[in-house]
N, C-alpha and C positions, 0 to 999 in steps of 0.2 A: 791365271785367267780361266783356265778350264774349269776349276772349282767354282768360280763365280757364274759361268755360263751354265753349268750343272745345276747349281742352286736355283737360278732363275727358271731353268726348264723344269725343274722339280715343283717349284711353286705354282707354275703355270699349270702343269698337269694336275696337281692337287686341287686347284680352284676349279678347273674344269670338271674333274670328277666329283667334287663336293657339290657343285651347282647343277649336276646332271638331272636330278629329278627331285623336285620339291615334295612329292609324295613319299618317296623313299626316305627323304630326311625327316619328314614328319613321323614315319613309322619308326625310324631309328630314335627319334626323340622319345617316343612312347615305348621304346624297348620291345617291340613286337618281333616275333620270329615265326617262321614256318607258315602254316595256313593262315594264321591271324594276320600276319604281315602281308601275304599276298592278297587276302580279302580287303585289307585296309586300302592297299595300293590300287587295287581294281576299282574301289568304290571312289577314292579320291580322284583318279583319272575320269571316272564316268561323271562325277559331280562337276569337274572342270569343263568337260565337253558340254554338259547341260547347260551351264551358264553361257558358254560361247554360242551355243545354238539359239539361244534366247535373246542376244543382244540386238541392238538396232541394225547393224550391218547385215547380220544373218537375215533378219526380217525382210530386208529390202533386196537381197539377192537370191539367186536361184542357181541350181546346177553346179558346175565345176567351180565357179567363182565362190559360191557359198561354201563348198567343201573346202577349198583352198583358205578361205578366211577362218573357217573353224579350225583346220589344222594349225594354222599360224597362231590363233588365239590360244588353243590349247598349249602349244609349244612355249609361247610367251608366259602363260600364267603358271605353267609348271617349271620354267626355268630350263627346259631341255636345249 
């Protein structure tokens, strides 16, 4: 029974860490390392934020509501 519970827990942790960041997964697919990987991840996250800043909800909101929407949108789009 302990073995089964451990296996389920290990799969859950593996899935959470695998889906942690879509930009990191894309960088891994491209086999990027070091500065190239960091640059790619930074640009990927910046591009995701730009898309979220220009959607309809962001255009209709201001202040804290807008920032909260952008954070949620980026989080959802990157899989964090």
